C-alpha positions in Angstrom: -178.7 10.2 58.5 -174.9 10.1 58.2 -174.9 7.4 55.6 -177.5 9.0 53.4 -176.4 12.6 53.7 -174.6 13.5 50.4 -175.8 10.2 48.7 -176.2 10.6 45.0 -179.7 9.7 43.8 -180.7 10.2 40.1 -177.9 12.7 39.7 -179.0 14.7 42.7 -177.3 14.9 46.1 -179.5 14.2 49.1 -179.4 16.5 52.0 -180.5 14.6 55.1 -181.0 16.0 58.6 -183.4 16.0 61.5 -186.8 17.2 60.6 -188.6 19.7 62.8 -192.2 20.7 62.9 -191.5 24.2 61.5 -189.7 22.9 58.3 -191.4 23.7 55.0 -190.3 22.6 51.6 -190.3 25.6 49.3 -191.0 25.4 45.5 -187.2 25.4 44.8 -186.2 23.1 47.6 -184.6 19.8 46.9 -187.4 17.3 46.8 -185.2 14.7 48.2 -185.2 16.4 51.6 -188.3 14.7 53.0 -189.2 12.8 56.2 -191.1 9.6 56.2 -194.3 9.7 58.1 -195.4 6.7 60.3 -199.1 6.3 60.8 -200.3 5.0 64.1 -201.8 1.5 64.1 -205.5 1.3 63.2 -207.7 -0.4 65.6 -209.5 -2.5 63.0 -209.3 -2.9 59.3 -207.2 -0.9 56.8 -206.1 2.6 57.9 -207.9 5.3 55.9 -206.4 8.3 57.7 -203.9 9.1 55.0 -206.5 9.2 52.3 -208.8 11.6 54.2 -206.0 14.1 54.8 -205.6 15.0 51.1 -202.4 15.4 49.1 -201.2 18.6 50.7 -202.0 17.7 54.4 -198.3 17.5 55.4 -196.0 19.1 52.8 -192.6 17.4 52.6 -193.8 14.1 54.1 -193.8 10.9 52.1 -197.0 9.1 53.2 -197.2 6.1 50.9 -195.9 4.4 47.8 -197.5 7.0 45.5 -195.5 9.7 47.2 -192.3 7.7 46.9 -193.0 7.0 43.3 -193.7 10.6 42.5 -190.5 11.7 44.2 -188.5 9.1 42.3 -190.0 10.2 39.0 -189.3 13.9 39.8 -185.7 13.1 40.7 -185.2 11.0 37.5 -186.7 13.7 35.3 -184.2 16.2 36.5 -181.3 13.9 36.1 -179.2 14.2 33.0 -177.0 11.2 33.9 -179.2 8.5 32.4 -180.6 5.5 34.2 -180.6 5.4 38.0 -177.7 3.7 39.8 -177.8 0.0 40.3 -177.3 -1.7 37.0 -180.5 -2.0 35.1 -182.0 1.0 36.9 -183.7 1.3 40.2 -187.0 -0.6 40.6 -190.0 1.7 40.3 -191.8 0.5 43.4 -188.9 0.3 45.8 -189.2 -3.5 46.3 -188.8 -5.1 42.9 -189.9 -4.7 39.3 -193.7 -5.0 39.1 -195.1 -8.5 38.4 -198.6 -9.9 38.6 -197.8 -11.4 42.0 -197.4 -9.6 45.4 -196.8 -10.9 48.9 -198.4 -9.0 51.8 -196.2 -9.4 54.9 -197.7 -8.7 58.3 -201.3 -9.6 57.4 -201.6 -11.7 60.6 -199.5 -12.4 63.7 -198.7 -16.2 63.6 -198.3 -16.2 67.4 -201.9 -15.1 67.8 -203.5 -17.6 65.4 -205.6 -20.1 67.3 -207.4 -22.4 64.9 -209.2 -24.2 67.7 -211.0 -21.1 68.9 -211.2 -19.6 65.3 -211.2 -22.4 62.7 -212.2 -19.9 60.0 -209.2 -17.6 60.6 -207.4 -18.2 57.3 -210.6 -18.2 55.3 -211.5 -14.8 56.8 -208.1 -13.4 56.1 -208.3 -14.7 52.5 -211.8 -13.1 52.1 -210.7 -9.8 53.6 -207.5 -9.6 51.4 -209.4 -10.5 48.3 -212.1 -7.9 48.9 -209.5 -5.2 49.5 -207.3 -6.1 46.6 -210.3 -6.2 44.1 -210.5 -2.4 44.7 -207.3 -2.1 42.6 -207.9 -4.6 39.8 -208.4 -8.1 38.7 -207.5 -10.7 41.4 -206.9 -14.2 40.2 -206.0 -15.9 43.5 -205.3 -15.2 47.2 -203.4 -17.6 49.3 -202.6 -17.1 53.0 -199.4 -18.9 53.9 -200.4 -20.8 57.1 -196.8 -21.7 57.8 -195.4 -18.2 57.4 -193.5 -16.6 60.3 -194.2 -13.2 58.8 -197.9 -13.4 58.4 -197.7 -13.6 54.6 -200.6 -13.6 52.2 -199.8 -14.1 48.5 -202.0 -12.4 45.8 -201.9 -13.1 42.1 -203.5 -10.5 39.8 -204.7 -10.7 36.2 -202.3 -8.0 35.1 -199.3 -5.9 36.2 -201.3 -2.7 36.4 -203.7 -4.2 39.0 -200.8 -5.6 41.1 -198.9 -2.3 40.9 -202.0 -0.3 42.0 -202.5 -2.6 44.9 -198.9 -2.7 46.0 -198.8 1.1 46.0 -202.0 1.3 48.0 -201.3 -1.3 50.6 -197.5 -1.0 51.2 -196.9 0.5 54.7 -200.7 0.6 55.6 -202.0 -0.8 58.8 -204.3 -3.9 59.2 -205.4 -5.4 62.5 -202.7 -3.5 64.4 -199.8 -4.5 62.1 -198.1 -2.6 59.3 -198.2 -4.4 56.0 -195.2 -4.6 53.7 -196.4 -5.3 50.1 -193.7 -6.6 47.8 -193.6 -7.9 44.2 -192.4 -11.4 43.7 -191.8 -13.7 40.8 -194.0 -16.3 39.1 -191.4 -18.9 40.1 -191.6 -17.9 43.7 -195.4 -18.2 43.5 -195.1 -21.7 42.0 -192.6 -22.8 44.6 -194.6 -21.4 47.6 -198.3 -21.5 46.9 -200.1 -24.7 47.5 -203.7 -25.3 46.8 
């Protein structure tokens, strides 16, 4: 809180403090005063709770990548100082500039993978991820990284719009009791990492 209070973002000064249950963001309130909501782990599959609550279920809370993107766009529109700080501008998605490749961290817990008792584990993960990612666009290839210590699954899309839609939808969601981090990565990282 101390480090971020007064931080300049898109020409606006952030006001950061402890959120209380009775706080409301008014129409003229600084949109940067928002608390991040953390969803509880889902028991099985992708967490759909945030979608069922609707866009105004918790005013002032940033629930997902779409909320973060909307906040950043609103802040940038009100800024007269030009591009956002950080050289070429701040990445739109918070991780990196959108590409056709994303890495989903936390799709499985490597310590719990037992291929002797479940030889189809990685095939099942690949099928689940592909099925979910196809909801957001054209999927070219899904590759679970069996040697990953972070439970990584790499996904290559047919276009940037599809990967951006998927990244926004899956980032910070829960799958099999773990929170997913969805990050864009480069074609060169794909080529260097993905085998088969």
